[in-house]
C-alpha positions in Angstrom: 84.4 130.1 106.4 82.5 126.9 106.6 80.1 125.1 104.3 76.5 126.3 105.0 73.4 124.1 105.3 72.0 125.7 102.2 75.1 124.7 100.3 74.8 121.1 101.5 71.1 121.0 100.5 72.0 122.4 97.0 74.5 119.5 96.7 71.8 117.0 97.5 69.6 118.6 94.9 72.4 118.4 92.5 72.6 114.7 93.2 68.9 114.3 92.3 69.4 116.3 89.2 72.4 114.2 88.1 70.3 111.1 88.7 67.7 112.6 86.3 70.4 113.2 83.7 71.6 109.6 84.1 68.1 108.3 83.4 67.4 110.5 80.4 66.0 108.6 77.4 68.5 108.3 74.6 68.0 106.9 71.1 70.8 105.8 68.8 70.2 105.0 65.1 72.8 102.7 63.5 72.7 102.4 59.7 74.7 99.6 58.1 75.8 100.0 54.5 76.5 96.9 52.4 80.2 97.8 52.3 80.6 97.9 56.1 83.4 95.5 57.1 83.1 92.9 59.9 85.5 95.0 62.0 83.1 98.1 61.9 80.0 96.0 62.5 81.5 94.0 65.4 83.0 97.0 67.0 79.8 99.0 67.1 77.7 95.9 68.0 79.8 95.3 71.1 80.1 99.0 72.1 76.4 99.9 71.8 74.8 97.5 74.3 72.7 99.7 76.6 73.3 99.3 80.4 69.9 100.7 81.4 66.3 100.5 80.0 66.4 104.2 79.2 68.5 103.7 76.1 67.4 102.2 72.8 69.6 101.3 69.7 67.8 101.0 66.4 69.7 99.1 63.6 68.7 99.5 59.9 70.2 98.6 56.5 71.4 101.4 54.3 70.4 100.7 50.7 68.6 102.0 47.6 65.6 103.4 49.5 65.8 106.8 51.2 67.2 106.8 54.7 65.0 108.2 57.5 65.6 108.8 61.2 62.8 108.9 63.8 62.2 112.4 65.4 63.6 111.2 68.8 66.9 110.0 67.4 69.8 111.6 69.3 72.7 110.4 67.2 72.8 108.6 63.8 75.8 106.4 63.1 76.5 105.1 59.6 78.8 102.2 59.0 80.3 102.2 55.5 83.5 101.8 53.6 82.2 103.8 50.6 79.3 103.1 48.2 77.6 104.9 45.3 74.5 105.7 47.4 76.3 106.7 50.6 76.4 110.5 50.1 72.7 110.6 49.2 71.7 108.5 52.2 73.8 110.5 54.6 72.3 113.8 53.4 68.9 112.4 53.9 69.7 111.5 57.5 71.1 115.0 58.1 67.9 116.5 56.9 66.0 114.4 59.4 67.7 116.3 62.2 70.1 114.3 64.3 73.9 114.7 64.2 75.2 112.1 61.8 78.7 110.4 61.9 80.1 108.0 59.4 82.4 105.3 60.6 84.8 104.0 58.0 88.2 102.4 57.9 89.7 105.2 55.8 88.8 108.8 55.1 89.4 108.0 51.4 86.3 105.9 51.4 84.1 108.9 52.3 85.5 111.8 50.3 82.4 114.1 50.5 83.1 114.7 54.2 86.1 117.0 54.2 85.8 118.2 57.8 83.5 117.8 60.7 80.6 120.1 61.4 78.0 120.3 64.1 75.7 118.0 62.2 78.0 115.8 60.2 81.3 114.1 60.8 83.6 111.2 59.9 85.6 108.9 62.2 88.0 106.6 60.3 90.3 104.1 61.9 91.3 100.4 61.7 92.1 100.2 65.4 89.2 99.5 67.8 90.5 101.6 70.7 91.2 104.7 68.5 87.8 104.3 66.7 85.8 104.2 69.8 87.7 106.9 71.6 87.2 109.3 68.6 83.6 108.3 68.4 83.0 109.0 72.1 84.5 112.5 71.8 82.5 113.2 68.7 79.2 112.2 70.3 79.8 114.0 73.6 80.5 117.3 71.8 77.1 117.1 70.1 74.7 116.0 72.8 73.3 117.5 76.0 72.8 114.0 77.4 76.4 113.2 78.1 75.8 111.6 81.5 73.1 109.2 80.0 75.3 108.3 77.1 78.3 107.5 79.3 76.2 105.6 81.8 74.7 103.4 79.1 77.8 102.9 76.9 81.0 102.2 78.9 83.3 103.0 76.0 82.3 106.7 76.5 83.0 106.9 80.2 86.6 107.9 80.1 86.0 110.7 77.6 83.0 111.9 79.6 84.9 111.8 82.9 87.8 113.8 81.3 85.4 116.6 80.4 83.9 116.7 83.9 87.4 116.7 85.6 88.9 119.3 83.3 85.8 121.6 83.6 85.8 121.4 87.4 89.5 121.8 87.7 89.5 125.0 85.6 86.6 126.3 87.6 88.5 125.8 90.9 91.6 127.3 89.3 89.6 130.4 88.6 88.1 130.4 92.1 91.5 130.3 93.7 92.6 133.2 91.6 89.5 135.4 92.2 89.0 134.9 95.9 91.4 137.1 97.9 89.9 136.6 101.4 91.7 133.8 103.1 89.5 130.7 103.3 86.6 132.2 101.4 87.3 129.9 98.4 87.3 126.7 100.5 83.5 126.1 100.5 83.1 127.0 96.9 85.9 124.6 95.8 84.7 121.8 98.0 81.2 122.0 96.8 82.5 122.0 93.2 84.4 118.8 94.0 81.4 117.2 95.6 79.4 118.0 92.4 82.2 116.5 90.4 82.0 113.4 92.5 78.3 113.0 91.8 78.7 113.6 88.1 81.5 111.1 87.8 79.5 108.5 89.8 76.6 108.9 87.4 78.9 108.7 84.3 80.2 105.3 85.6 76.8 104.0 86.3 76.9 104.6 90.1 73.5 106.0 91.2 73.0 108.2 94.3 73.1 105.8 97.2 74.3 105.9 100.8 77.7 104.6 99.7 78.4 108.0 98.1 78.9 109.2 101.7 82.2 107.4 101.9 83.5 109.3 98.9 82.1 112.6 100.2 84.0 112.1 103.4 87.2 111.4 101.5 86.6 114.6 99.4 86.1 116.7 102.5 89.3 115.2 104.0 91.3 115.9 100.8 89.8 119.4 100.6 91.0 120.2 104.2 94.4 118.9 103.3 94.6 121.1 100.2 93.4 124.1 102.2 96.1 123.6 104.8 98.8 123.2 102.1 97.5 126.2 100.2 97.6 128.4 103.4 101.2 127.3 104.2 102.4 127.9 100.6 100.6 131.3 100.4 102.2 132.6 103.6 105.6 131.7 102.2 104.9 133.3 98.8 104.0 136.7 100.4 102.3 139.0 97.9 102.1 136.2 95.3 100.2 134.0 97.8 97.3 133.7 95.4 99.6 131.8 92.9 100.1 128.6 95.0 96.6 128.8 96.2 95.3 128.9 92.6 97.6 126.1 91.5 96.7 123.8 94.4 93.0 124.4 93.9 93.2 123.5 90.2 95.8 120.7 90.4 94.3 119.2 93.5 90.9 119.1 92.0 92.3 117.4 88.9 94.1 114.8 90.9 91.0 114.2 93.0 88.9 113.7 89.8 91.4 111.3 88.3 91.4 109.3 91.6 87.6 109.2 91.6 87.4 108.1 88.0 89.9 105.3 88.7 87.9 104.3 91.8 84.6 104.1 89.9 86.1 102.3 86.9 87.6 99.7 89.3 84.0 99.0 90.6 85.1 98.8 94.2 82.6 97.1 96.5 81.6 98.7 99.9 80.1 95.4 101.2 82.9 94.9 103.8 82.7 98.5 105.1 78.9 98.3 105.2 79.0 95.1 107.2 81.5 96.6 109.6 79.3 99.7 110.2 76.2 97.6 110.7 78.0 95.4 113.2 79.3 98.4 115.1 75.8 99.9 115.2 74.4 96.6 116.4 76.9 96.3 119.3 76.3 99.9 120.3 72.5 99.3 120.6 72.8 95.9 122.2 
């Protein structure tokens, strides 16, 4: 069973939709308490530098006056190592509506947050990598603008990519298990992988451009190789043929996603390939 024209058009529409998700407006409120250490301030300052004009980071002091967040705030981040007014100010921000996370160097400094909830959480660490990785996961679990956040703030890209890869891999794992007609799962899995490619590209700040065609061709080649391997393994497995087909669909998608994430993170240039193709086209029409 091949990939229909309608399916290809749906993939193109998905690319446009992903572009819209990438360009979504996001607003981050950062509230700095007087007790915030240089480590916390510098870490957040360096991490929250928007990569596009669709993101805005507002920074305010947290003091004796009531804390407020504008209605369009997506996430409120409080930097503090504990102060007498911290609990009251945090409660005021929660009432304003956005999810609020307190960044500290130790959980002892923020005793009133005993466990994370949908609207309030604590991330405590003295290691920059651990702090940002935990913060990225916290934000991504509480926003429907994951693509825009990751595209704007690079420290969130690995966590966002992991969510996309795992979700697509599990989907293809289920597809391999549920489709019993040989070859019927191929177009479904392949289109899911193409969708994963588009989402990963957006997460890493790579918009929908002609260069994505190179990656699409690579995915189609990998999908054909996985299909051939799954067929061979299924014939050898007999009645349990769906088992290797399922495992290859899930594991192959995961490996493909990891390779794409590495490729995008490496920021590989297509200039040489583009020049080669343009030169070949020029010679052909000369």
